[in-house]
N, CA, C and O atoms as a GROMACS GRO file, in nm:
protein
  596
    1MET      N    1   4.232  -9.429   1.987
    1MET     CA    2   4.382  -9.463   1.927
    1MET      C    3   4.354  -9.607   1.829
    1MET      O    4   4.286  -9.706   1.856
    2THR      N    5   4.420  -9.580   1.728
    2THR     CA    6   4.432  -9.723   1.633
    2THR      C    7   4.531  -9.804   1.700
    2THR      O    8   4.636  -9.764   1.750
    3ALA      N    9   4.478  -9.946   1.696
    3ALA     CA   10   4.606 -10.035   1.755
    3ALA      C   11   4.699 -10.042   1.661
    3ALA      O   12   4.669 -10.034   1.542
    4THR      N   13   4.824 -10.058   1.705
    4THR     CA   14   4.934 -10.100   1.637
    4THR      C   15   5.015 -10.220   1.637
    4THR      O   16   5.037 -10.279   1.743
    5VAL      N   17   5.063 -10.263   1.522
    5VAL     CA   18   5.187 -10.432   1.572
    5VAL      C   19   5.283 -10.384   1.571
    5VAL      O   20   5.311 -10.294   1.492
    6ALA      N   21   5.366 -10.431   1.661
    6ALA     CA   22   5.531 -10.432   1.696
    6ALA      C   23   5.597 -10.556   1.622
    6ALA      O   24   5.578 -10.675   1.647
    7PHE      N   25   5.682 -10.499   1.522
    7PHE     CA   26   5.746 -10.619   1.424
    7PHE      C   27   5.936 -10.591   1.412
    7PHE      O   28   6.011 -10.502   1.370
    8GLU      N   29   5.949 -10.720   1.474
    8GLU     CA   30   6.088 -10.670   1.444
    8GLU      C   31   6.174 -10.817   1.382
    8GLU      O   32   6.151 -10.938   1.396
    9ARG      N   33   6.280 -10.740   1.311
    9ARG     CA   34   6.328 -10.894   1.233
    9ARG      C   35   6.534 -10.887   1.195
    9ARG      O   36   6.605 -10.815   1.125
   10SER      N   37   6.551 -10.974   1.265
   10SER     CA   38   6.736 -10.994   1.265
   10SER      C   39   6.797 -11.107   1.155
   10SER      O   40   6.772 -11.226   1.136
   11HIS      N   41   6.903 -11.000   1.083
   11HIS     CA   42   6.957 -11.113   1.004
   11HIS      C   43   7.113 -11.080   1.038
   11HIS      O   44   7.155 -10.967   1.065
   12HIS      N   45   7.181 -11.184   1.033
   12HIS     CA   46   7.356 -11.169   1.039
   12HIS      C   47   7.424 -11.239   0.976
   12HIS      O   48   7.380 -11.346   0.934
   13ILE      N   49   7.563 -11.192   0.951
   13ILE     CA   50   7.651 -11.265   0.850
   13ILE      C   51   7.796 -11.268   0.915
   13ILE      O   52   7.824 -11.182   0.998
   14THR      N   53   7.883 -11.357   0.881
   14THR     CA   54   8.030 -11.342   0.966
   14THR      C   55   8.116 -11.276   0.833
   14THR      O   56   8.098 -11.327   0.722
   15ILE      N   57   8.182 -11.198   0.843
   15ILE     CA   58   8.264 -11.126   0.780
   15ILE      C   59   8.415 -11.082   0.815
   15ILE      O   60   8.448 -11.014   0.912
   16ASP      N   61   8.500 -11.136   0.716
   16ASP     CA   62   8.632 -11.159   0.737
   16ASP      C   63   8.716 -11.016   0.758
   16ASP      O   64   8.811 -10.978   0.689
   17ALA      N   65   8.672 -10.965   0.843
   17ALA     CA   66   8.729 -10.776   0.862
   17ALA      C   67   8.704 -10.783   0.992
   17ALA      O   68   8.610 -10.841   1.046
   18PRO      N   69   8.816 -10.705   1.059
   18PRO     CA   70   8.767 -10.643   1.218
   18PRO      C   71   8.647 -10.597   1.244
   18PRO      O   72   8.579 -10.594   1.141
   19PRO      N   73   8.597 -10.564   1.329
   19PRO     CA   74   8.474 -10.514   1.359
   19PRO      C   75   8.494 -10.355   1.352
   19PRO      O   76   8.388 -10.291   1.348
   20GLN      N   77   8.607 -10.286   1.352
   20GLN     CA   78   8.594 -10.146   1.277
   20GLN      C   79   8.567 -10.124   1.146
   20GLN      O   80   8.526 -10.014   1.109
   21ALA      N   81   8.587 -10.218   1.065
   21ALA     CA   82   8.595 -10.203   0.951
   21ALA      C   83   8.484 -10.216   0.906
   21ALA      O   84   8.462 -10.142   0.811
   22VAL      N   85   8.392 -10.290   0.939
   22VAL     CA   86   8.249 -10.331   0.907
   22VAL      C   87   8.183 -10.219   0.969
   22VAL      O   88   8.123 -10.143   0.892
   23PHE      N   89   8.181 -10.188   1.123
   23PHE     CA   90   8.124 -10.067   1.128
   23PHE      C   91   8.143  -9.914   1.076
   23PHE      O   92   8.055  -9.828   1.076
   24ASP      N   93   8.292  -9.897   1.027
   24ASP     CA   94   8.314  -9.775   0.972
   24ASP      C   95   8.207  -9.763   0.844
   24ASP      O   96   8.151  -9.658   0.813
   25TYR      N   97   8.190  -9.889   0.778
   25TYR     CA   98   8.142  -9.923   0.629
   25TYR      C   99   7.984  -9.907   0.660
   25TYR      O  100   7.938  -9.794   0.647
   26VAL      N  101   7.938  -9.964   0.681
   26VAL     CA  102   7.752  -9.956   0.746
   26VAL      C  103   7.715  -9.837   0.811
   26VAL      O  104   7.606  -9.794   0.774
   27THR      N  105   7.770  -9.774   0.892
   27THR     CA  106   7.756  -9.671   0.945
   27THR      C  107   7.770  -9.561   0.882
   27THR      O  108   7.708  -9.462   0.923
   28ASN      N  109   7.860  -9.550   0.765
   28ASN     CA  110   7.865  -9.446   0.680
   28ASN      C  111   7.717  -9.440   0.522
   28ASN      O  112   7.714  -9.494   0.411
   29PRO      N  113   7.626  -9.351   0.593
   29PRO     CA  114   7.500  -9.391   0.510
   29PRO      C  115   7.545  -9.390   0.383
   29PRO      O  116   7.511  -9.491   0.322
   30GLN      N  117   7.621  -9.298   0.309
   30GLN     CA  118   7.682  -9.290   0.142
   30GLN      C  119   7.695  -9.451   0.102
   30GLN      O  120   7.672  -9.491  -0.012
   31SER      N  121   7.730  -9.531   0.201
   31SER     CA  122   7.748  -9.660   0.140
   31SER      C  123   7.619  -9.768   0.091
   31SER      O  124   7.632  -9.867   0.019
   32TRP      N  125   7.496  -9.718   0.150
   32TRP     CA  126   7.405  -9.782   0.129
   32TRP      C  127   7.321  -9.829   0.005
   32TRP      O  128   7.261  -9.932  -0.024
   33PRO      N  129   7.345  -9.699  -0.058
   33PRO     CA  130   7.334  -9.738  -0.193
   33PRO      C  131   7.440  -9.864  -0.266
   33PRO      O  132   7.418  -9.887  -0.385
   34GLU      N  133   7.502  -9.907  -0.228
   34GLU     CA  134   7.605  -9.994  -0.247
   34GLU      C  135   7.570 -10.160  -0.194
   34GLU      O  136   7.635 -10.263  -0.210
   35TRP      N  137   7.467 -10.141  -0.141
   35TRP     CA  138   7.446 -10.254  -0.063
   35TRP      C  139   7.291 -10.276  -0.040
   35TRP      O  140   7.249 -10.389  -0.065
   36ILE      N  141   7.197 -10.176   0.007
   36ILE     CA  142   7.072 -10.187   0.026
   36ILE      C  143   6.996 -10.188  -0.126
   36ILE      O  144   7.068 -10.145  -0.216
   37ALA      N  145   6.907 -10.217  -0.152
   37ALA     CA  146   6.887 -10.230  -0.317
   37ALA      C  147   6.756 -10.119  -0.300
   37ALA      O  148   6.731 -10.076  -0.412
   38VAL      N  149   6.697 -10.081  -0.235
   38VAL     CA  150   6.571  -9.962  -0.246
   38VAL      C  151   6.640  -9.864  -0.208
   38VAL      O  152   6.576  -9.759  -0.200
   39SER      N  153   6.799  -9.857  -0.169
   39SER     CA  154   6.817  -9.704  -0.124
   39SER      C  155   6.888  -9.652  -0.255
   39SER      O  156   6.973  -9.716  -0.318
   40HIS      N  157   6.844  -9.533  -0.285
   40HIS     CA  158   6.903  -9.453  -0.426
   40HIS      C  159   6.975  -9.359  -0.392
   40HIS      O  160   7.056  -9.313  -0.472
   41HIS      N  161   6.961  -9.310  -0.266
   41HIS     CA  162   7.002  -9.187  -0.239
   41HIS      C  163   7.020  -9.129  -0.139
   41HIS      O  164   6.916  -9.095  -0.083
   42VAL      N  165   7.155  -9.088  -0.066
   42VAL     CA  166   7.193  -9.087   0.052
   42VAL      C  167   7.235  -8.951   0.046
   42VAL      O  168   7.298  -8.904  -0.049
   43ASN      N  169   7.182  -8.856   0.199
   43ASN     CA  170   7.285  -8.682   0.145
   43ASN      C  171   7.265  -8.693   0.287
   43ASN      O  172   7.167  -8.686   0.362
   44SER      N  173   7.439  -8.720   0.307
   44SER     CA  174   7.476  -8.714   0.437
   44SER      C  175   7.648  -8.718   0.466
   44SER      O  176   7.710  -8.789   0.386
   45ALA      N  177   7.692  -8.682   0.522
   45ALA     CA  178   7.860  -8.683   0.495
   45ALA      C  179   7.914  -8.815   0.509
   45ALA      O  180   7.882  -8.904   0.588
   46ASN      N  181   8.027  -8.811   0.395
   46ASN     CA  182   8.094  -8.929   0.341
   46ASN      C  183   8.140  -8.981   0.478
   46ASN      O  184   8.262  -8.990   0.466
   47ARG      N  185   8.110  -9.016   0.593
   47ARG     CA  186   8.172  -9.117   0.695
   47ARG      C  187   8.097  -9.170   0.786
   47ARG      O  188   7.976  -9.170   0.764
   48PRO      N  189   8.128  -9.209   0.866
   48PRO     CA  190   8.016  -9.272   1.029
   48PRO      C  191   7.990  -9.187   1.090
   48PRO      O  192   8.066  -9.106   1.142
   49LEU      N  193   7.860  -9.192   1.096
   49LEU     CA  194   7.786  -9.104   1.168
   49LEU      C  195   7.782  -9.101   1.313
   49LEU      O  196   7.775  -9.209   1.371
   50GLY      N  197   7.784  -8.998   1.376
   50GLY     CA  198   7.780  -9.002   1.563
   50GLY      C  199   7.635  -8.993   1.604
   50GLY      O  200   7.544  -8.972   1.524
   51LYS      N  201   7.626  -9.004   1.689
   51LYS     CA  202   7.515  -8.980   1.783
   51LYS      C  203   7.438  -8.860   1.743
   51LYS      O  204   7.492  -8.776   1.671
   52GLY      N  205   7.317  -8.846   1.784
   52GLY     CA  206   7.271  -8.661   1.711
   52GLY      C  207   7.271  -8.637   1.591
   52GLY      O  208   7.186  -8.559   1.551
   53GLU      N  209   7.377  -8.702   1.485
   53GLU     CA  210   7.375  -8.661   1.337
   53GLU      C  211   7.239  -8.724   1.271
   53GLU      O  212   7.185  -8.828   1.309
   54THR      N  213   7.198  -8.644   1.173
   54THR     CA  214   7.088  -8.654   1.080
   54THR      C  215   7.146  -8.654   0.981
   54THR      O  216   7.256  -8.601   0.964
   55PHE      N  217   7.054  -8.741   0.860
   55PHE     CA  218   7.052  -8.746   0.749
   55PHE      C  219   6.923  -8.832   0.631
   55PHE      O  220   6.854  -8.926   0.672
   56SER      N  221   6.915  -8.785   0.511
   56SER     CA  222   6.815  -8.834   0.444
   56SER      C  223   6.872  -8.922   0.364
   56SER      O  224   6.993  -8.924   0.338
   57GLU      N  225   6.744  -9.040   0.295
   57GLU     CA  226   6.738  -9.129   0.229
   57GLU      C  227   6.649  -9.140   0.111
   57GLU      O  228   6.528  -9.152   0.131
   58LYS      N  229   6.693  -9.138  -0.001
   58LYS     CA  230   6.568  -9.160  -0.094
   58LYS      C  231   6.564  -9.328  -0.110
   58LYS      O  232   6.661  -9.400  -0.135
   59TRP      N  233   6.430  -9.368  -0.089
   59TRP     CA  234   6.401  -9.468  -0.081
   59TRP      C  235   6.346  -9.546  -0.189
   59TRP      O  236   6.269  -9.467  -0.243
   60PHE      N  237   6.342  -9.642  -0.244
   60PHE     CA  238   6.235  -9.657  -0.391
   60PHE      C  239   6.204  -9.810  -0.370
   60PHE      O  240   6.289  -9.889  -0.413
   61SER      N  241   6.114  -9.851  -0.321
   61SER     CA  242   6.024  -9.987  -0.364
   61SER      C  243   5.890 -10.001  -0.446
   61SER      O  244   5.879 -10.076  -0.543
   62ARG      N  245   5.806  -9.934  -0.403
   62ARG     CA  246   5.678  -9.920  -0.506
   62ARG      C  247   5.683  -9.808  -0.542
   62ARG      O  248   5.670  -9.800  -0.664
   63GLU      N  249   5.705  -9.652  -0.459
   63GLU     CA  250   5.719  -9.542  -0.508
   63GLU      C  251   5.812  -9.480  -0.434
   63GLU      O  252   5.823  -9.519  -0.318
   64GLU      N  253   5.892  -9.381  -0.476
   64GLU     CA  254   5.999  -9.305  -0.441
   64GLU      C  255   5.942  -9.241  -0.254
   64GLU      O  256   5.830  -9.197  -0.231
   65ILE      N  257   6.046  -9.254  -0.154
   65ILE     CA  258   5.988  -9.173  -0.002
   65ILE      C  259   6.106  -9.134   0.044
   65ILE      O  260   6.209  -9.194   0.012
   66GLN      N  261   6.106  -9.053   0.106
   66GLN     CA  262   6.253  -8.956   0.150
   66GLN      C  263   6.187  -8.991   0.295
   66GLN      O  264   6.070  -8.972   0.330
   67LEU      N  265   6.320  -9.062   0.389
   67LEU     CA  266   6.320  -9.068   0.488
   67LEU      C  267   6.443  -9.023   0.563
   67LEU      O  268   6.562  -9.049   0.550
   68ASP      N  269   6.394  -8.967   0.624
   68ASP     CA  270   6.489  -8.799   0.743
   68ASP      C  271   6.504  -8.968   0.889
   68ASP      O  272   6.422  -9.054   0.924
   69TRP      N  273   6.623  -8.946   0.923
   69TRP     CA  274   6.708  -9.014   1.011
   69TRP      C  275   6.750  -8.964   1.102
   69TRP      O  276   6.759  -8.844   1.081
   70VAL      N  277   6.806  -9.009   1.264
   70VAL     CA  278   6.860  -8.909   1.304
   70VAL      C  279   6.931  -9.049   1.397
   70VAL      O  280   6.863  -9.141   1.444
   71VAL      N  281   7.028  -9.041   1.404
   71VAL     CA  282   7.150  -9.153   1.479
   71VAL      C  283   7.113  -9.100   1.615
   71VAL      O  284   7.123  -8.982   1.650
   72LEU      N  285   7.062  -9.219   1.700
   72LEU     CA  286   7.013  -9.262   1.828
   72LEU      C  287   7.162  -9.275   1.924
   72LEU      O  288   7.203  -9.194   2.007
   73GLU      N  289   7.226  -9.403   1.880
   73GLU     CA  290   7.344  -9.438   1.955
   73GLU      C  291   7.443  -9.485   1.850
   73GLU      O  292   7.413  -9.540   1.744
   74ALA      N  293   7.606  -9.445   1.911
   74ALA     CA  294   7.701  -9.456   1.777
   74ALA      C  295   7.801  -9.518   1.869
   74ALA      O  296   7.860  -9.430   1.932
   75ASP      N  297   7.835  -9.621   1.893
   75ASP     CA  298   7.933  -9.701   2.034
   75ASP      C  299   8.035  -9.759   1.950
   75ASP      O  300   8.025  -9.875   1.911
   76TRP      N  301   8.129  -9.689   1.921
   76TRP     CA  302   8.215  -9.747   1.793
   76TRP      C  303   8.296  -9.872   1.898
   76TRP      O  304   8.357  -9.840   2.000
   77PRO      N  305   8.282 -10.011   1.850
   77PRO     CA  306   8.272 -10.022   1.739
   77PRO      C  307   8.194 -10.106   1.765
   77PRO      O  308   8.208 -10.174   1.663
   78THR      N  309   8.105 -10.168   1.835
   78THR     CA  310   8.024 -10.223   1.882
   78THR      C  311   7.842 -10.223   1.872
   78THR      O  312   7.776 -10.324   1.896
   79ARG      N  313   7.796 -10.124   1.842
   79ARG     CA  314   7.655 -10.079   1.825
   79ARG      C  315   7.624  -9.961   1.777
   79ARG      O  316   7.677  -9.854   1.808
   80TRP      N  317   7.546  -9.976   1.708
   80TRP     CA  318   7.505  -9.848   1.620
   80TRP      C  319   7.363  -9.824   1.586
   80TRP      O  320   7.325  -9.888   1.488
   81VAL      N  321   7.259  -9.734   1.655
   81VAL     CA  322   7.104  -9.757   1.590
   81VAL      C  323   7.058  -9.618   1.570
   81VAL      O  324   7.071  -9.530   1.656
   82ALA      N  325   7.000  -9.601   1.449
   82ALA     CA  326   6.911  -9.486   1.381
   82ALA      C  327   6.786  -9.511   1.392
   82ALA      O  328   6.746  -9.626   1.413
   83GLN      N  329   6.684  -9.383   1.377
   83GLN     CA  330   6.552  -9.420   1.361
   83GLN      C  331   6.487  -9.335   1.251
   83GLN      O  332   6.538  -9.223   1.241
   84THR      N  333   6.409  -9.356   1.185
   84THR     CA  334   6.314  -9.271   1.079
   84THR      C  335   6.207  -9.284   1.140
   84THR      O  336   6.184  -9.323   1.254
   85GLY      N  337   6.117  -9.234   1.026
   85GLY     CA  338   5.971  -9.282   1.012
   85GLY      C  339   5.879  -9.291   0.882
   85GLY      O  340   5.929  -9.207   0.807
   86ALA      N  341   5.815  -9.325   0.844
   86ALA     CA  342   5.747  -9.395   0.717
   86ALA      C  343   5.610  -9.384   0.755
   86ALA      O  344   5.568  -9.463   0.840
   87GLY      N  345   5.537  -9.301   0.707
   87GLY     CA  346   5.357  -9.279   0.712
   87GLY      C  347   5.320  -9.451   0.687
   87GLY      O  348   5.217  -9.499   0.734
   88PHE      N  349   5.384  -9.506   0.635
   88PHE     CA  350   5.269  -9.646   0.531
   88PHE      C  351   5.304  -9.735   0.684
   88PHE      O  352   5.202  -9.768   0.746
   89ILE      N  353   5.409  -9.766   0.733
   89ILE     CA  354   5.456  -9.867   0.826
   89ILE      C  355   5.491  -9.791   0.986
   89ILE      O  356   5.525  -9.857   1.084
   90GLY      N  357   5.474  -9.652   0.985
   90GLY     CA  358   5.521  -9.572   1.135
   90GLY      C  359   5.699  -9.594   1.133
   90GLY      O  360   5.779  -9.615   1.041
   91PRO      N  361   5.713  -9.579   1.283
   91PRO     CA  362   5.850  -9.554   1.307
   91PRO      C  363   5.937  -9.694   1.222
   91PRO      O  364   5.882  -9.796   1.180
   92ILE      N  365   6.089  -9.661   1.216
   92ILE     CA  366   6.174  -9.744   1.170
   92ILE      C  367   6.292  -9.756   1.266
   92ILE      O  368   6.341  -9.644   1.280
   93VAL      N  369   6.352  -9.841   1.332
   93VAL     CA  370   6.455  -9.787   1.378
   93VAL      C  371   6.558  -9.955   1.328
   93VAL      O  372   6.521 -10.072   1.320
   94VAL      N  373   6.687  -9.892   1.307
   94VAL     CA  374   6.778 -10.012   1.273
   94VAL      C  375   6.852  -9.995   1.380
   94VAL      O  376   6.869  -9.889   1.440
   95GLN      N  377   6.920 -10.156   1.418
   95GLN     CA  378   7.006 -10.118   1.494
   95GLN      C  379   7.164 -10.226   1.451
   95GLN      O  380   7.148 -10.347   1.436
   96TYR      N  381   7.265 -10.182   1.440
   96TYR     CA  382   7.380 -10.295   1.340
   96TYR      C  383   7.455 -10.312   1.513
   96TYR      O  384   7.478 -10.221   1.592
   97ASP      N  385   7.477 -10.444   1.528
   97ASP     CA  386   7.587 -10.501   1.641
   97ASP      C  387   7.685 -10.574   1.551
   97ASP      O  388   7.667 -10.631   1.444
   98PHE      N  389   7.809 -10.554   1.634
   98PHE     CA  390   7.934 -10.636   1.577
   98PHE      C  391   7.980 -10.690   1.696
   98PHE      O  392   7.991 -10.652   1.812
   99GLU      N  393   8.014 -10.822   1.612
   99GLU     CA  394   8.091 -10.941   1.766
   99GLU      C  395   8.204 -10.988   1.690
   99GLU      O  396   8.207 -11.026   1.573
  100VAL      N  397   8.282 -10.980   1.758
  100VAL     CA  398   8.446 -11.036   1.727
  100VAL      C  399   8.412 -11.194   1.702
  100VAL      O  400   8.352 -11.237   1.802
  101THR      N  401   8.425 -11.269   1.630
  101THR     CA  402   8.444 -11.416   1.629
  101THR      C  403   8.551 -11.456   1.576
  101THR      O  404   8.599 -11.389   1.485
  102PRO      N  405   8.609 -11.568   1.614
  102PRO     CA  406   8.729 -11.646   1.538
  102PRO      C  407   8.717 -11.603   1.406
  102PRO      O  408   8.805 -11.527   1.366
  103GLN      N  409   8.586 -11.650   1.297
  103GLN     CA  410   8.629 -11.608   1.175
  103GLN      C  411   8.619 -11.512   1.135
  103GLN      O  412   8.614 -11.504   1.013
  104GLY      N  413   8.612 -11.375   1.222
  104GLY     CA  414   8.573 -11.190   1.181
  104GLY      C  415   8.496 -11.175   1.269
  104GLY      O  416   8.513 -11.224   1.380
  105THR      N  417   8.385 -11.098   1.233
  105THR     CA  418   8.292 -10.999   1.290
  105THR      C  419   8.150 -11.073   1.248
  105THR      O  420   8.106 -11.101   1.136
  106ARG      N  421   8.100 -11.091   1.367
  106ARG     CA  422   7.954 -11.137   1.335
  106ARG      C  423   7.858 -10.952   1.340
  106ARG      O  424   7.842 -10.859   1.419
  107TYR      N  425   7.823 -10.988   1.210
  107TYR     CA  426   7.748 -10.847   1.184
  107TYR      C  427   7.582 -10.881   1.226
  107TYR      O  428   7.529 -10.971   1.160
  108THR      N  429   7.508 -10.819   1.321
  108THR     CA  430   7.371 -10.837   1.299
  108THR      C  431   7.299 -10.716   1.272
  108THR      O  432   7.317 -10.610   1.333
  109ARG      N  433   7.221 -10.732   1.187
  109ARG     CA  434   7.160 -10.589   1.171
  109ARG      C  435   6.992 -10.636   1.166
  109ARG      O  436   6.948 -10.730   1.100
  110THR      N  437   6.910 -10.538   1.256
  110THR     CA  438   6.759 -10.579   1.336
  110THR      C  439   6.697 -10.465   1.320
  110THR      O  440   6.727 -10.376   1.400
  111VAL      N  441   6.610 -10.443   1.230
  111VAL     CA  442   6.487 -10.369   1.222
  111VAL      C  443   6.361 -10.413   1.247
  111VAL      O  444   6.297 -10.517   1.230
  112ARG      N  445   6.337 -10.281   1.304
  112ARG     CA  446   6.243 -10.294   1.416
  112ARG      C  447   6.120 -10.204   1.372
  112ARG      O  448   6.154 -10.095   1.326
  113ASN      N  449   6.005 -10.225   1.376
  113ASN     CA  450   5.874 -10.111   1.356
  113ASN      C  451   5.794 -10.163   1.466
  113ASN      O  452   5.730 -10.269   1.469
  114PRO      N  453   5.811 -10.030   1.600
  114PRO     CA  454   5.762 -10.064   1.696
  114PRO      C  455   5.612 -10.069   1.675
  114PRO      O  456   5.541 -10.145   1.741
  115ALA      N  457   5.554  -9.964   1.557
  115ALA     CA  458   5.406  -9.939   1.581
  115ALA      C  459   5.353  -9.929   1.401
  115ALA      O  460   5.338  -9.834   1.324
  116ARG      N  461   5.342 -10.031   1.392
  116ARG     CA  462   5.298 -10.086   1.228
  116ARG      C  463   5.138 -10.083   1.236
  116ARG      O  464   5.077 -10.145   1.323
  117PRO      N  465   5.082 -10.013   1.146
  117PRO     CA  466   4.979 -10.034   1.087
  117PRO      C  467   4.884 -10.131   1.164
  117PRO      O  468   4.800 -10.124   1.254
  118LYS      N  469   4.962 -10.260   1.054
  118LYS     CA  470   4.944 -10.382   1.034
  118LYS      C  471   5.030 -10.444   1.070
  118LYS      O  472   5.130 -10.391   1.116
  119ALA      N  473   5.012 -10.613   1.056
  119ALA     CA  474   5.113 -10.727   1.089
  119ALA      C  475   5.160 -10.741   0.905
  119ALA      O  476   5.082 -10.738   0.810
  120PRO      N  477   5.300 -10.756   0.900
  120PRO     CA  478   5.305 -10.755   0.781
  120PRO      C  479   5.296 -10.922   0.738
  120PRO      O  480   5.310 -11.017   0.815
  121THR      N  481   5.268 -10.925   0.589
  121THR     CA  482   5.235 -11.053   0.549
  121THR      C  483   5.342 -11.147   0.571
  121THR      O  484   5.447 -11.115   0.628
  122GLU      N  485   5.306 -11.302   0.513
  122GLU     CA  486   5.433 -11.419   0.498
  122GLU      C  487   5.488 -11.382   0.393
  122GLU      O  488   5.604 -11.420   0.378
  123ALA      N  489   5.432 -11.307   0.297
  123ALA     CA  490   5.497 -11.278   0.189
  123ALA      C  491   5.603 -11.132   0.187
  123ALA      O  492   5.712 -11.113   0.134
  124MET      N  493   5.547 -11.078   0.239
  124MET     CA  494   5.616 -10.963   0.276
  124MET      C  495   5.747 -11.004   0.394
  124MET      O  496   5.851 -10.938   0.395
  125ILE      N  497   5.729 -11.100   0.471
  125ILE     CA  498   5.859 -11.118   0.566
  125ILE      C  499   5.926 -11.164   0.454
  125ILE      O  500   6.004 -11.085   0.401
  126ALA      N  501   5.913 -11.283   0.404
  126ALA     CA  502   5.980 -11.351   0.288
  126ALA      C  503   6.052 -11.286   0.215
  126ALA      O  504   6.161 -11.339   0.196
  127ARG      N  505   6.029 -11.148   0.143
  127ARG     CA  506   6.069 -11.040   0.118
  127ARG      C  507   6.178 -10.992   0.157
  127ARG      O  508   6.289 -10.993   0.103
  128ILE      N  509   6.130 -10.936   0.288
  128ILE     CA  510   6.207 -10.892   0.401
  128ILE      C  511   6.322 -10.952   0.390
  128ILE      O  512   6.422 -10.892   0.352
  129ASP      N  513   6.321 -11.102   0.429
  129ASP     CA  514   6.408 -11.202   0.457
  129ASP      C  515   6.525 -11.175   0.329
  129ASP      O  516   6.635 -11.125   0.351
  130ALA      N  517   6.485 -11.212   0.211
  130ALA     CA  518   6.544 -11.229   0.075
  130ALA      C  519   6.615 -11.056   0.041
  130ALA      O  520   6.722 -11.044  -0.018
  131GLU      N  521   6.557 -10.970   0.076
  131GLU     CA  522   6.607 -10.863   0.044
  131GLU      C  523   6.765 -10.845   0.141
  131GLU      O  524   6.880 -10.820   0.103
  132ALA      N  525   6.706 -10.871   0.287
  132ALA     CA  526   6.869 -10.856   0.375
  132ALA      C  527   6.919 -10.960   0.314
  132ALA      O  528   6.966 -10.903   0.215
  133ALA      N  529   6.953 -11.117   0.293
  133ALA     CA  530   7.037 -11.178   0.230
  133ALA      C  531   7.120 -11.142   0.141
  133ALA      O  532   7.240 -11.168   0.145
  134ILE      N  533   7.057 -11.070   0.041
  134ILE     CA  534   7.153 -10.947  -0.078
  134ILE      C  535   7.278 -10.878  -0.010
  134ILE      O  536   7.400 -10.881  -0.026
  135ALA      N  537   7.165 -10.798   0.092
  135ALA     CA  538   7.204 -10.659   0.155
  135ALA      C  539   7.328 -10.693   0.234
  135ALA      O  540   7.431 -10.625   0.236
  136LEU      N  541   7.302 -10.833   0.315
  136LEU     CA  542   7.461 -10.883   0.394
  136LEU      C  543   7.542 -10.939   0.287
  136LEU      O  544   7.659 -10.902   0.295
  137ALA      N  545   7.519 -11.010   0.197
  137ALA     CA  546   7.617 -11.072   0.145
  137ALA      C  547   7.692 -10.974   0.013
  137ALA      O  548   7.785 -11.006  -0.061
  138ASN      N  549   7.614 -10.847   0.016
  138ASN     CA  550   7.645 -10.709  -0.080
  138ASN      C  551   7.820 -10.635   0.060
  138ASN      O  552   7.939 -10.608   0.044
  139ILE      N  553   7.733 -10.636   0.163
  139ILE     CA  554   7.855 -10.575   0.274
  139ILE      C  555   7.956 -10.690   0.303
  139ILE      O  556   8.050 -10.652   0.372
  140LYS      N  557   7.961 -10.804   0.271
  140LYS     CA  558   8.009 -10.874   0.310
  140LYS      C  559   8.172 -10.924   0.235
  140LYS      O  560   8.282 -10.963   0.276
  141THR      N  561   8.083 -10.887   0.063
  141THR     CA  562   8.178 -10.881  -0.043
  141THR      C  563   8.259 -10.727  -0.038
  141THR      O  564   8.377 -10.728  -0.075
  142ASN      N  565   8.201 -10.598   0.007
  142ASN     CA  566   8.248 -10.472  -0.001
  142ASN      C  567   8.363 -10.464   0.105
  142ASN      O  568   8.483 -10.444   0.083
  143VAL      N  569   8.291 -10.485   0.237
  143VAL     CA  570   8.422 -10.494   0.319
  143VAL      C  571   8.545 -10.560   0.316
  143VAL      O  572   8.649 -10.494   0.319
  144GLU      N  573   8.546 -10.680   0.312
  144GLU     CA  574   8.613 -10.822   0.277
  144GLU      C  575   8.691 -10.767   0.154
  144GLU      O  576   8.812 -10.787   0.161
  145ARG      N  577   8.642 -10.695   0.032
  145ARG     CA  578   8.769 -10.667  -0.064
  145ARG      C  579   8.793 -10.548  -0.038
  145ARG      O  580   8.861 -10.509  -0.133
  146LYS      N  581   8.773 -10.426   0.067
  146LYS     CA  582   8.864 -10.303   0.127
  146LYS      C  583   8.928 -10.323   0.184
  146LYS      O  584   9.037 -10.270   0.167
  147VAL      N  585   8.906 -10.423   0.305
  147VAL     CA  586   9.021 -10.478   0.363
  147VAL      C  587   9.138 -10.518   0.296
  147VAL      O  588   9.242 -10.460   0.327
  148SER      N  589   9.142 -10.620   0.194
  148SER     CA  590   9.233 -10.723   0.126
  148SER      C  591   9.334 -10.637   0.034
  148SER      O  592   9.446 -10.670  -0.003
  149ALA      N  593   9.264 -10.515   0.006
  149ALA     CA  594   9.311 -10.399  -0.091
  149ALA      C  595   9.456 -10.376   0.000
  149ALA      O  596   9.537 -10.291  -0.034
   0.00000   0.00000   0.00000
């Protein structure tokens, strides 16, 4: 059996909105192309998805890849977890956590690769962090705009 490496990265932002609004936005995969740069098309219902539901996403970084997702957990409005697999990095698990704070909702997005073929390089980690910062800023802008409308 080939050795693998577990990798996990979390990023968070505070959004001036109730957790229900943040949860409903980010757990609706149809919103992903609005805030994730590499997400180009999602085939799913246009609503937050619940446990056991599936959807597909077309993702483009260096080449187009189709990811087939399954929702593992949907605890409205506190946590949502989904999993897919990508041949080049193995399983991918995303976890979204929502915490009420005096400033709004602290939204944390954690991405885990429990069995990567090899560890990411420092340059890859820097790119992951930069892309996450943009995605979180996009979520903040979009949710706050919807809540204030």
